[in-house]
C-alpha positions in Angstrom: 0.0 0.0 0.0 1.2 3.5 -0.8 1.2 6.0 2.0 -0.2 9.5 1.9 2.5 11.7 0.3 4.6 9.0 -1.3 6.1 5.5 -1.0 6.1 4.2 2.6 9.5 4.7 4.3 9.8 2.6 7.5 11.8 4.9 9.8 10.2 3.4 12.9 12.5 0.5 13.8 11.7 -0.6 17.3 8.6 -1.4 19.3 9.4 1.4 21.7 9.4 4.0 18.9 6.1 2.5 17.6 4.5 2.7 21.0 5.6 6.3 21.6 4.4 7.6 18.2 1.1 5.7 18.3 0.3 6.0 22.0 -2.9 8.0 21.4 -4.1 5.7 18.5 -3.4 2.6 20.5 -5.5 3.9 23.5 -8.3 5.1 21.2 -8.5 1.6 19.5 -9.1 -0.2 22.8 -6.6 -2.9 21.9 -5.4 -4.6 25.1 -1.9 -3.6 26.0 -0.7 -7.2 25.9 -1.3 -7.2 22.1 0.5 -3.9 21.3 3.8 -5.6 20.5 2.0 -8.2 18.5 0.4 -5.5 16.4 3.7 -3.8 15.8 5.2 -7.1 14.6 2.4 -7.6 12.1 2.5 -4.0 10.8 6.3 -4.1 10.4 6.1 -7.4 8.5 2.9 -6.5 6.7 1.5 -9.8 7.9 -2.1 -10.4 6.8 -2.5 -13.8 8.3 -6.2 -14.0 8.8 -6.5 -16.6 6.1 -4.6 -19.0 8.4 -7.3 -18.9 11.1 -10.6 -18.0 9.4 -12.8 -19.0 6.5 -15.4 -17.0 4.7 -18.6 -18.8 4.0 -21.8 -17.9 2.0 -25.0 -17.6 3.9 -28.6 -16.3 3.5 -28.8 -18.2 0.1 -25.6 -16.6 -1.0 -26.7 -13.0 -0.3 -24.4 -12.5 2.6 -21.1 -14.0 3.9 -20.0 -14.9 7.3 -16.6 -15.5 9.0 -15.9 -18.8 10.7 -13.0 -19.8 12.8 -10.9 -22.7 11.3 -8.3 -23.0 14.1 -9.0 -25.4 16.9 -9.5 -22.5 19.3 -8.7 -18.9 19.9 -8.6 -17.6 23.5 -9.8 -14.1 24.4 -7.2 -11.4 23.7 -4.7 -14.0 22.3 -4.0 -12.4 18.9 -4.6 -9.4 16.7 -5.2 -9.4 12.9 -4.7 -6.8 10.3 -7.6 -6.0 8.0 -6.9 -4.2 4.8 -9.2 -1.5 3.4 -10.5 -2.5 0.0 -12.1 0.9 -0.8 -11.5 4.3 0.8 -13.3 7.4 -0.4 -15.1 10.6 0.2 -18.9 10.2 -0.2 -19.0 12.6 -3.1 -16.5 10.6 -5.0 -18.1 7.1 -4.6 -20.1 6.9 -7.8 -17.2 8.3 -9.9 -14.7 5.9 -8.4 -16.9 2.9 -9.1 -17.0 3.9 -12.8 -13.3 4.9 -13.2 -11.2 2.7 -10.9 -10.4 -0.5 -12.8 -11.8 -3.6 -11.1 -13.3 -1.7 -8.1 -17.0 -2.2 -9.0 -16.4 -5.9 -9.7 -14.6 -6.4 -6.4 -17.2 -4.5 -4.4 -20.1 -6.2 -6.2 -18.6 -9.6 -5.2 -17.8 -8.5 -1.7 -21.4 -7.2 -1.2 -23.0 -10.2 -3.0 -24.8 -8.0 -5.5 -23.0 -9.3 -8.7 -25.5 -12.1 -9.3 -29.0 -11.6 -10.5 -31.6 -13.4 -8.4 -35.3 -13.8 -8.7 -37.9 -13.6 -5.9 -37.0 -17.1 -4.7 -33.3 -16.3 -4.3 -32.3 -18.6 -7.2 -29.8 -17.5 -9.8 -31.2 -16.5 -13.2 -29.6 -18.7 -15.8 -31.8 -18.4 -18.9 -32.0 -14.6 -19.2 -35.1 -12.7 -20.3 -37.5 -14.3 -22.6 -39.7 -12.3 -24.9 -43.3 -11.5 -23.9 -44.7 -13.4 -26.9 -42.7 -16.5 -26.1 -43.9 -16.5 -22.5 -47.5 -16.1 -23.5 -47.3 -18.9 -26.0 -45.7 -21.2 -23.4 -48.3 -20.4 -20.8 -51.2 -21.0 -23.2 -49.7 -24.3 -24.3 -49.2 -25.4 -20.7 -52.8 -24.5 -19.8 -54.1 -26.7 -22.7 -51.9 -29.6 -21.6 -53.0 -29.4 -18.0 -56.7 -28.5 -18.4 -59.3 -26.8 -20.5 -56.9 -24.2 -22.0 -58.1 -21.3 -19.8 -55.2 -19.2 -18.6 -55.8 -17.9 -15.1 -52.3 -17.0 -13.8 -49.9 -14.8 -15.8 -46.5 -13.6 -14.8 -44.9 -10.9 -17.1 -42.1 -9.7 -14.8 -39.1 -7.6 -15.7 -39.8 -7.6 -19.5 -39.6 -3.8 -20.1 -43.4 -3.7 -20.8 -44.4 0.0 -21.3 -47.9 1.6 -21.7 -48.0 1.1 -25.4 -47.0 -2.6 -25.2 -49.6 -3.2 -22.5 -52.3 -1.9 -24.7 -51.1 -3.8 -27.8 -51.0 -7.1 -25.8 -54.8 -6.8 -25.2 -54.5 -9.1 -22.2 -58.1 -8.7 -21.0 -59.5 -9.7 -24.4 -57.2 -12.7 -24.7 -57.3 -13.9 -21.1 -60.5 -12.7 -19.6 -60.5 -15.4 -16.8 -57.2 -14.3 -15.2 -57.2 -14.7 -11.4 -53.7 -13.3 -10.9 -51.6 -11.0 -13.0 -48.0 -9.9 -12.2 -46.5 -7.0 -14.2 -43.8 -6.5 -11.6 -40.6 -4.7 -12.6 -41.7 -3.2 -15.9 -41.9 0.3 -17.3 -45.5 1.3 -16.9 -46.0 5.0 -16.4 -49.6 5.9 -17.1 -52.2 5.3 -14.4 -54.9 5.9 -16.9 -53.7 3.1 -19.2 -53.1 0.7 -16.3 -56.5 1.2 -14.7 -58.2 1.0 -18.1 -56.7 -2.5 -18.7 -56.7 -3.9 -15.2 -60.4 -3.3 -14.4 -61.4 -5.3 -17.5 -60.4 -8.5 -15.6 -63.6 -9.3 -13.7 -62.3 -12.4 -11.9 -59.0 -10.9 -10.7 -57.9 -11.7 -7.2 -54.3 -10.5 -7.3 -52.5 -7.8 -9.3 -48.8 -6.9 -8.9 -47.5 -3.6 -10.3 -44.5 -3.2 -7.9 -41.3 -1.7 -9.3 -43.0 0.2 -12.1 -43.0 4.0 -12.2 -46.8 4.2 -12.1 -47.4 3.6 -8.4 -45.0 6.3 -7.5 -46.4 8.7 -10.2 -49.8 8.3 -8.7 -48.8 9.3 -5.1 -50.6 6.2 -3.7 -53.9 6.8 -5.5 -53.6 3.9 -7.9 -54.6 1.2 -5.5 -57.8 3.0 -4.4 -58.9 3.5 -8.0 -58.4 -0.1 -8.9 -60.1 -1.3 -5.7 -63.1 0.9 -6.5 -63.6 -1.0 -9.8 -62.5 -4.4 -8.6 -64.0 -4.8 -5.0 -63.2 -8.5 -5.0 -59.5 -8.0 -5.4 -57.6 -9.5 -2.4 -53.9 -8.7 -3.2 -52.7 -5.4 -4.8 -49.0 -4.7 -5.2 -48.1 -7.5 -2.6 -50.4 -5.9 0.0 -53.6 -7.4 1.2 -56.7 -5.4 0.5 -59.4 -4.9 3.0 -61.3 -7.6 1.2 -58.7 -10.3 1.6 -60.0 -13.8 2.3 -59.3 -17.4 1.6 -57.6 -16.8 -1.8 -55.0 -14.3 -0.4 -54.3 -16.6 2.6 -54.0 -19.6 0.3 -51.5 -17.7 -1.8 -49.3 -17.0 1.2 -49.7 -20.6 2.3 -48.4 -21.8 -1.1 -51.8 -23.4 -2.0 -52.6 -21.0 -4.8 -50.0 -20.3 -7.5 -49.4 -20.9 -11.2 -50.1 -24.6 -11.0 -53.3 -24.0 -8.9 -54.6 -20.5 -9.5 -58.0 -21.0 -7.8 -61.3 -19.8 -9.2 -63.4 -16.8 -8.2 -66.3 -19.1 -7.5 -64.4 -21.8 -5.7 -66.4 -23.2 -2.7 -64.1 -25.7 -1.1 -61.9 -24.8 1.9 -58.4 -25.9 1.3 -57.0 -23.9 4.3 -57.9 -26.6 6.7 -54.6 -28.5 6.1 -52.4 -25.4 6.3 -49.8 -25.7 9.1 -47.5 -22.8 8.2 -48.6 -19.3 7.1 -46.3 -16.3 6.4 -48.3 -13.1 6.4 -45.4 -10.8 7.0 -45.3 -7.3 5.4 -48.7 -7.6 3.8 -50.0 -4.2 5.0 -52.8 -5.9 7.0 -54.9 -3.6 9.1 -57.6 -6.1 10.2 -56.7 -9.7 10.9 -59.9 -10.8 12.6 -61.9 -12.1 9.7 -63.9 -15.2 8.9 -61.2 -16.4 6.5 -58.6 -16.2 9.2 -60.0 -18.1 12.1 -59.4 -21.3 14.1 -62.3 -22.9 12.1 -60.7 -22.2 8.7 -57.2 -22.9 9.8 -57.5 -25.7 12.4 -54.0 -27.1 11.7 -52.0 -23.9 11.8 -48.9 -24.3 13.9 -46.6 -21.5 12.6 -47.7 -17.9 11.9 -45.7 -14.9 10.9 -47.5 -11.5 11.1 -44.4 -9.3 11.2 -44.6 -5.9 9.4 -48.4 -5.4 9.6 -50.0 -2.6 11.6 -53.2 -4.5 12.5 -54.3 -1.0 13.7 -58.0 -2.0 13.4 -57.5 -4.7 16.0 -56.8 -4.2 19.7 -54.0 -6.3 21.3 -56.6 -7.9 23.6 -58.8 -9.0 20.7 -55.8 -10.4 18.7 -54.5 -12.3 21.7 -58.0 -13.7 22.4 -58.2 -14.9 18.8 -54.7 -16.5 18.7 -55.4 -18.4 21.9 -58.2 -20.2 20.1 -55.9 -21.8 17.4 -55.5 -25.3 18.8 -52.2 -26.2 17.1 -50.4 -22.8 17.1 -47.0 -23.2 18.7 -44.6 -20.9 16.8 -45.3 -17.2 16.3 -43.4 -14.3 14.7 -44.5 -10.8 15.4 -43.1 -7.3 15.8 -42.0 -6.4 19.3 -43.1 -3.9 20.4 -46.1 -4.2 18.1 -49.7 -5.0 17.8 -49.6 -7.8 20.4 -47.8 -5.9 23.1 -44.6 -4.2 24.2 -42.5 -7.2 25.3 -41.9 -10.8 24.5 -42.6 -11.8 28.1 -46.0 -10.0 28.0 -47.0 -11.8 24.8 -45.9 -15.3 26.0 -47.8 -14.8 29.3 -50.9 -14.1 27.3 -50.3 -17.1 24.9 -49.3 -20.0 27.1 -49.4 -22.5 24.2 -46.7 -20.7 22.2 -43.4 -22.6 22.5 -41.3 -20.4 20.2 -41.5 -16.7 19.7 -39.6 -15.0 16.9 -37.3 -18.1 16.6 -36.4 -18.3 20.3 -37.6 -20.9 22.7 -40.3 -19.5 25.0 -38.7 -21.0 28.1 -35.5 -19.1 27.4 -37.3 -15.8 27.0 -39.3 -16.3 30.2 -36.2 -17.3 32.1 -34.2 -14.2 31.1 -37.2 -11.8 30.9 -35.4 -10.0 28.1 -37.3 -8.0 25.5 -37.1 -9.6 22.1 -35.6 -7.0 19.9 -32.1 -7.2 18.6 -31.5 -10.9 18.7 -34.5 -11.8 16.6 -34.1 -9.4 13.7 -34.0 -10.7 10.1 -31.0 -9.3 8.1 -31.7 -6.6 5.6 -30.5 -8.3 2.4 -29.6 -6.3 -0.7 -32.3 -5.8 -3.3 -32.1 -4.8 -6.9 -33.8 -5.2 -10.3 -32.1 -7.4 -13.0 -31.4 -4.3 -15.2 -30.0 -2.2 -12.4 -26.3 -1.2 -13.1 -23.7 -2.8 -10.8 -22.6 0.6 -9.5 -26.2 1.5 -8.4 -26.5 -1.8 -6.6 -23.2 -1.2 -4.8 -24.3 2.3 -3.8 -27.4 0.9 -2.2 -25.8 -2.1 -0.5 -22.6 -0.4 0.7 -24.2 1.0 3.8 -24.3 -2.5 5.2 -20.4 -2.6 5.1 -19.1 1.0 5.4 -17.1 2.3 8.3 -15.9 5.9 8.8 -13.3 8.2 10.3 -12.4 11.8 10.1 -8.8 13.0 9.7 -7.3 15.7 11.9 -3.9 17.2 12.6 -2.6 19.8 15.1 -4.3 22.6 13.2 -7.8 21.5 12.2 -10.4 18.7 11.8 -11.1 17.6 8.2 -14.6 18.9 7.2 -15.7 15.8 5.4 -15.5 12.2 6.6 -13.6 9.3 5.0 -15.6 6.2 4.4 -14.1 2.8 3.8 -14.9 -0.9 3.2 -12.8 -3.5 4.9 -11.5 -6.3 2.8 -13.4 -9.6 2.3 -12.3 -11.0 5.7 -13.3 -7.9 7.7 -16.5 -7.4 5.8 -17.6 -11.0 6.6 -17.8 -10.2 10.3 -21.6 -10.0 10.9 -23.4 -8.3 13.8 -24.1 -9.8 17.2 -25.4 -8.2 20.4 -22.9 -10.5 22.1 -19.9 -10.4 19.8 -16.7 -12.4 20.1 -14.5 -9.9 18.2 -13.8 -6.2 18.2 -12.8 -4.3 15.1 -11.3 -0.8 15.3 -9.7 1.5 12.7 -5.9 2.1 13.1 -3.6 4.6 11.3 0.0 3.3 11.0 2.5 6.1 10.7 5.8 4.4 9.6 7.6 7.7 9.3 6.2 9.1 12.6 3.8 11.7 11.0 0.3 11.9 9.5 1.7 12.4 6.0 3.0 8.8 6.0 -0.1 7.3 7.5 -1.6 4.1 6.1 -5.1 3.1 7.3 -5.9 -0.4 8.4 -8.5 -2.0 10.7 -7.5 -4.4 13.5 -9.6 -7.2 15.0 -9.0 -9.3 18.0 -11.1 -11.9 20.0 -12.9 -10.6 23.1 -14.3 -14.1 24.0 -13.0 -17.6 23.8 -13.8 -18.9 20.3 -13.8 -22.5 19.1 -13.4 -24.1 15.7 -16.6 -23.7 13.6 -17.9 -20.8 15.6 -19.1 -17.7 13.7 -16.9 -14.7 14.3 -19.0 -11.5 15.0 -18.7 -7.9 16.0 -21.1 -5.3 17.4 -21.9 -2.9 14.6 -23.0 -0.4 17.2 -20.3 -0.8 19.8 -20.8 1.5 22.7 -24.2 2.8 21.5 -27.1 2.0 23.8 -30.8 2.8 23.8 -30.0 6.3 25.0 -28.6 6.8 21.4 -31.4 4.8 19.7 -29.6 1.5 19.3 -32.7 -0.5 18.4 -33.8 2.1 15.8 -30.2 2.3 14.3 -30.1 -1.4 13.8 -32.6 -0.8 11.0 -29.6 -0.1 8.8 -28.8 -3.8 8.9 -31.9 -5.5 10.0 -35.7 -5.5 9.4 -36.8 -4.0 12.6 -40.5 -3.7 13.6 -42.0 -1.2 11.1 -45.3 -0.9 13.1 -43.4 0.5 16.1 -41.9 3.2 14.0 -45.0 4.0 12.1 -46.9 4.4 15.4 -44.3 6.8 16.6 -44.5 8.7 13.4 -48.3 8.9 13.5 -48.3 10.1 17.1 -45.8 12.8 16.2 -47.9 13.8 13.1 -51.1 14.1 15.2 -49.2 16.2 17.7 -48.0 18.6 15.0 -51.5 18.8 13.4 -53.0 19.9 16.7 -50.3 22.5 17.4 -50.7 26.2 16.9 -49.5 28.7 19.5 -49.8 31.7 17.2 -52.2 34.5 18.2 -54.3 35.9 15.4 -52.0 39.0 15.1 -48.7 40.1 16.5 -48.4 43.8 17.0 -45.4 45.7 15.8 -44.1 49.0 16.9 -41.0 51.1 16.4 -38.0 51.0 18.6 -36.1 54.1 19.3 -33.1 55.3 17.2 -29.8 55.4 19.0 -28.8 58.6 17.1 -26.6 60.6 19.5 -28.1 64.0 20.6 -24.9 65.9 20.1 -24.8 64.7 16.5 -21.5 62.8 16.8 -20.9 59.6 14.8 -21.8 56.2 16.4 -18.6 54.3 17.1 -18.6 50.7 15.6 -16.2 48.0 16.5 -16.1 45.1 14.0 -13.7 42.2 13.3 -15.3 41.6 9.8 -13.0 43.3 7.2 -15.6 44.2 4.6 -17.9 45.8 7.2 -15.0 48.0 8.1 -14.4 48.7 4.4 -17.9 49.3 3.3 -19.5 51.1 6.3 -18.8 54.7 5.1 -21.9 56.6 6.2 -20.9 59.8 8.2 -23.1 58.8 11.1 -20.8 55.8 11.8 -17.1 55.6 12.5 -14.9 52.6 13.0 -13.1 52.1 16.4 -10.4 49.6 17.2 -11.5 49.3 20.8 -14.6 47.3 21.8 -15.0 49.1 25.1 -15.2 52.5 23.2 -17.9 51.3 20.7 -21.6 52.1 20.7 -22.1 49.2 18.4 -20.4 45.8 18.4 -20.6 44.0 15.0 -18.6 40.9 15.5 -18.1 37.4 14.1 -17.8 35.8 17.5 -20.3 35.1 20.3 -20.5 37.8 22.9 -20.8 36.0 26.2 -19.9 36.9 29.7 -16.3 35.8 29.3 -15.8 37.9 26.2 -17.4 40.9 27.9 -15.0 40.6 30.8 -12.0 40.2 28.5 -12.9 43.2 26.2 -14.7 45.5 28.6 -18.0 45.3 26.6 -21.0 46.4 28.7 -24.7 45.7 28.7 -25.4 49.2 27.4 -23.6 48.6 24.1 -25.5 47.4 21.1 -24.5 44.0 19.6 -25.4 42.2 16.4 -26.8 39.2 18.3 -30.0 38.3 20.0 -30.1 36.0 23.0 -31.1 32.5 22.2 -30.9 33.1 18.4 -29.8 29.5 18.1 -33.6 28.8 17.9 -33.4 30.2 14.4 -29.9 29.7 13.1 -29.2 26.1 14.1 -31.1 23.8 11.8 -32.5 21.4 14.4 -33.6 24.3 16.6 -35.2 26.1 13.7 -37.4 23.1 12.9 -38.3 22.7 16.6 -39.2 26.4 16.8 -41.5 26.4 13.8 -43.1 23.1 14.9 -43.6 24.4 18.4 -45.4 27.4 17.1 -47.2 26.2 14.0 -47.0 22.4 14.0 -46.4 21.5 10.4 -46.9 24.5 8.1 -46.8 24.0 4.3 -43.7 26.1 3.9 -41.5 23.8 6.1 -40.7 20.3 4.7 -41.1 17.4 7.1 -38.0 17.6 9.3 -36.6 15.3 11.9 -33.8 15.8 14.4 -32.1 12.4 14.1 -30.7 12.6 17.6 -34.2 12.8 19.1 -36.7 11.7 16.4 -35.0 8.8 14.5 -37.9 6.4 15.2 -40.4 9.0 13.8 -38.3 9.4 10.7 -38.1 5.7 10.1 -41.9 5.5 10.5 -42.4 8.3 8.0 -40.0 6.6 5.5 -41.8 3.2 5.9 -45.3 4.7 5.6 -44.2 6.5 2.4 -42.7 3.4 1.0 -45.9 1.4 1.7 -48.0 4.1 0.0 -45.6 4.2 -3.0 -44.7 7.9 -2.4 -41.4 9.5 -3.2 -38.8 8.9 -0.5 -35.9 11.2 -1.3 -34.4 13.0 1.8 -31.6 15.5 2.5 -29.4 15.3 5.6 -27.9 18.5 6.9 -25.5 19.0 9.9 -27.0 21.0 12.8 -24.6 23.9 12.5 -22.4 23.8 9.4 -22.6 26.1 6.4 -21.6 25.8 2.8 -23.5 22.4 2.4 -20.6 20.7 4.2 -21.5 17.0 5.1 -24.9 17.5 3.4 -26.2 14.4 1.5 -29.2 13.6 -0.7 -30.4 10.0 -0.6 -33.4 7.7 -0.8 -31.7 4.9 1.1 -32.9 4.4 4.7 -29.7 2.6 5.8 -27.7 5.5 4.4 -29.7 8.0 6.4 -29.1 6.0 9.6 -25.4 5.4 9.0 -24.8 9.1 8.2 -25.6 9.9 11.8 -22.1 8.6 12.5 -20.5 11.7 11.0 -22.2 14.1 13.4 -25.6 15.3 14.5 -28.0 16.0 11.7 -31.5 16.8 10.7 -33.2 14.8 8.0 -35.6 16.8 5.8 -37.9 15.7 3.0 -36.2 16.7 -0.2 -38.1 19.0 -2.6 -38.2 16.5 -5.4 -40.1 18.8 -7.8 -38.7 22.3 -7.4 -39.4 25.2 -9.6 -36.6 25.3 -12.1 -34.9 28.2 -14.0 -34.0 27.1 -17.5 -34.0 23.5 -16.3 -31.7 24.2 -13.3 -32.4 24.2 -9.6 -32.1 27.6 -7.8 -32.7 29.1 -4.4 -33.1 32.7 -3.1 -31.2 34.5 -0.4 -33.2 37.2 1.5 -31.8 39.6 4.0 -33.9 40.3 7.1 -33.1 43.1 9.5 -34.4 42.7 13.1 -34.6 45.7 15.3 -36.7 44.1 18.1 -38.2 40.7 18.9 -40.7 42.1 21.5 -42.5 43.9 20.0 -41.6 42.3 16.7 -40.0 44.8 14.3 -38.4 43.4 11.2 -37.5 44.6 7.8 -36.8 42.9 4.5 -33.9 44.2 2.4 -35.1 45.2 -1.1 -32.1 43.4 -2.6 -32.0 39.6 -2.7 -30.0 37.3 -4.8 -30.5 34.2 -6.9 -28.2 31.2 -6.6 -28.4 28.8 -9.5 -27.0 25.3 -9.9 -24.6 24.7 -12.8 -26.0 21.4 -14.1 -29.5 20.6 -15.4 -31.7 19.2 -12.6 -32.0 15.4 -12.5 -33.4 12.7 -10.2 -31.1 10.0 -11.6 -29.5 8.2 -8.7 -26.0 9.0 -10.0 -26.9 12.7 -9.8 -27.2 12.6 -6.1 -23.4 12.7 -5.9 -23.1 15.7 -8.2 -22.8 18.9 -6.2 -23.4 21.2 -9.1 -26.8 19.5 -9.9 -28.4 19.5 -6.4 -26.8 22.4 -4.7 -26.7 26.1 -5.6 -24.0 27.7 -3.3 -21.1 27.9 -5.7 -19.0 30.4 -3.7 -16.9 27.6 -2.3 -17.2 24.8 -4.9 -17.9 24.9 -8.6 -18.1 27.8 -11.0 -20.3 30.7 -9.9 -23.4 31.2 -12.1 -24.2 34.9 -11.5 -27.6 36.3 -12.4 -28.8 39.8 -11.8 -32.1 39.9 -10.0 -33.9 42.0 -12.5 -32.9 39.7 -15.4 -33.9 36.7 -13.4 -37.4 38.0 -12.5 -38.1 39.0 -16.1 -36.9 35.7 -17.6 -38.6 33.6 -14.8 -41.9 35.3 -15.5 -41.6 34.7 -19.2 -40.6 31.0 -18.8 -43.3 30.0 -16.3 -46.0 32.6 -17.2 -46.3 33.8 -13.6 -46.2 37.1 -11.8 -43.2 37.5 -9.5 -45.1 39.9 -7.3 -47.5 37.1 -6.3 -44.6 34.8 -5.4 -42.8 37.6 -3.6 -45.9 38.3 -1.5 -46.0 34.6 -0.4 -42.3 34.7 0.5 -42.7 37.9 2.5 -45.6 36.3 4.5 -43.5 33.2 5.1 -40.5 35.2 6.4 -42.8 37.1 8.7 -44.1 33.8 10.0 -40.6 32.5 10.8 -39.8 35.4 13.1 -43.3 35.4 14.7 -42.7 31.7 15.5 -39.4 32.6 17.3 -41.0 35.5 19.1 -43.9 33.4 20.5 -42.0 30.1 21.1 -38.9 31.8 22.6 -39.7 35.1 24.3 -36.2 34.9 25.9 -34.8 36.2 22.5 -35.9 39.7 23.5 -33.1 42.2 24.3 -33.4 46.0 24.0 -29.7 46.3 23.0 -29.7 43.7 20.2 -29.9 44.3 16.5 -29.1 41.8 13.8 -29.2 40.8 10.2 -30.2 37.3 9.1 -30.1 35.5 5.8 -33.1 33.3 4.9 -32.7 30.8 2.1 -35.9 30.0 0.2 -36.8 27.6 -2.5 -39.9 27.4 -4.6 -41.6 24.1 -5.4 -43.2 23.4 -8.8 -46.4 25.2 -7.7 -44.3 28.3 -6.9 -45.0 27.9 -3.2 -42.0 29.0 -1.0 -40.2 26.5 1.2 -37.9 27.6 4.0 -34.4 26.0 3.8 -32.5 27.7 6.6 -31.7 30.9 8.5 -28.2 32.2 8.6 -27.0 34.1 11.7 -25.6 37.6 11.4 -21.8 37.0 11.1 -22.2 34.3 8.5 -24.8 36.4 6.6 -22.6 39.4 6.7 -19.7 37.5 5.2 -22.0 35.9 2.6 -23.2 39.4 1.6 -19.7 40.2 0.6 -19.3 37.1 -1.5 -22.6 37.6 -3.3 -22.4 41.4 -3.6 -21.7 41.2 -7.3 -25.0 39.2 -7.8 -27.0 41.8 -5.9 -25.5 45.0 -7.4 -24.0 43.8 -10.7 -21.0 45.6 -11.9 -20.1 48.6 -9.8 -17.7 47.6 -7.0 -17.2 49.4 -3.8 -19.8 52.1 -4.1 -22.7 49.7 -4.4 -21.3 47.6 -1.5 -21.3 50.7 0.6 -24.9 51.4 -0.3 -25.9 48.0 1.0 -24.1 48.0 4.3 -24.8 51.7 5.0 -28.5 51.1 4.5 -28.3 48.0 6.8 -26.8 50.1 9.6 -29.1 53.1 9.0 -32.2 50.9 9.3 -31.0 49.0 12.4 -29.6 51.9 14.4 -30.9 55.2 13.0 -34.5 54.0 12.1 -34.0 55.3 8.6 -35.7 53.1 6.0 -33.9 53.1 2.7 -33.9 50.1 0.3 -35.7 48.0 3.0 -39.4 47.3 3.5 -41.2 46.7 6.9 -42.6 43.2 7.3 
């Protein structure tokens, strides 16, 4: 491996030198001191000897791998092993590297088990796609050989069938007696076409349209339209309808299928011999029905009802019903969930159950442990046959990634490094009671960070015997106080019902929230103009304020204690006041508790506390406190076929640092590891300008929070992305497609405000004045929310300037993105001044800052408008 900065030069010769240079890293890794010398020996000799002790085996039908010990035994803390890093990258470079680094995609595809196409049964596809006509001919021939030639079951999956082809196939005319039709994984877009064809099948019991564009395009309305026309339908898009009965249960029990489709008028009851029934993830709301009863299913011994809300049934009613099944011994259910909050509670109510979620009832009752982590099913990678390998890897990699952030004596790196361990390290699966620990380690052979080479190290923390699976804790050190069970959703199928209930409870709370009075009165604060006419003394540590503030009523002073006005880039707290001589009589460019606006998680909380869920704020979750609610929202949207694209933003970082756009739930959860974040619903359909995304920066001047007195600067600026807008998954990694702030990355795309307004009106046939009025109302509402929710912001000696970033959706409704606090906003004004004023230089910049100070401190209104 090549070290950072050149070829590795091993200047560290002795263990003592190694231990001294790496003392902090050794302590941070947690490696027992008795293994430090052993680690040095392996690093010095580049000894990757894991293959002598371990074997990688396929599991989960080849969709995962696990690590097994092949040595006779390995005592606790007896050895340490080097694990190489197969792929190291910054997140923004991931997609590019997969396409450009030779062999990388192939290796990652194999490591993550996504390089083989599988069908719904987990078996490898060997024959490839067959043409639609060939499949129809074969199915008709088979129906004639086995019966009367009537085709009742048809599967046309992954055949690139589009709307025009569906019409040309004339399936309802050719096969009017279909009971089940699967069009899964095709290219159907038009709800009108799909409904027109599907409702012609009068005997249809099951229809599958999953993985087509059309369910998403319809925002969840497609199912209700089809059900209105086909009230006897029992399965729609893999979910049970409210009309489900014997046919749907028989399908899940394996009775009904292609060889035995069942008839609409069938009278017999074949369920009486069913002993095993998997009803997991069928979106069932009401299980207590005639078709599902001890009378219909007298032989049922195994039942899986995971992933169903069962919200129309009480826990007591469900438990009463399940007690009546005479042979039921094994049950799988979400915990907490519709049957109760703990495994012990459920087993005490169902004494005949001998196995719950795969664990013996006696063991659960002995330990009294809640059944959560140890019973979760692994989240295996999913993809469609035509999905590019790079896209599969991007989705699956969150099961394998680990992360660190570089730092030296001067600063911490702004963006995290992600890496995938080699095949041996990546085969270590999760356990709540692991027998190994894995930790990252930076080896510095030349004694400095420039020579560092990254590895992972693993060592046994328990006694391990031959044939034992070797495991690690994916969430080492993270307990329930940091949402351990919810975070396991990145790797396992956790109980969706629990999270959906948490989301629904939060939604109801927001819907019922509104603290705002009908009106909030404004009044005018006094000017601080000096009676003797002298200039107001301004202390500032922001160079362009000092340069541009040229109005004769203001003068710059170098001493904070001599200033009337403190306009600073640092927080003025009691310590700073003591150090600089600042008093409570001086005016400062900060309001107390303004974090309720300028920190992203507090901003969302402030608005939600005041308004609940206003239209102009996208659904927003603080992942440190509301991860469960976010997971519930994501799961509910997925069930309804709604778009599920989200943006993650750090609490308090600017310039889109560590900001990510993704539709991958495991990615959302894993990204928490790089620092506290909010997760906000992405505006998937924004208003565009010439096909590009844009946002608007407005400047708000605040003279008082109580009473509220705010002004909107007449100048605002437009920030435009450089690339055409796209929702292709590869575009999520393109900064210049999804982000608009180009002052720090990318080429700046300037646009004068007047030109933008004129061209935008012409392009969209709208009146900008109407849009501007909506934006003004929204901005006013933001500060009203802060004034009501946080009255502690009031201070008679505070004045401030804030930047508000606004985006328009495709209906030209404003959406609040963030609020920037005064120092950041002041600096940004300098960077964007050319956009505001066009050509013109210093004179125009002086106009802007002079008018800001005149409004805030002299009560003179020029180029600002009261809000």
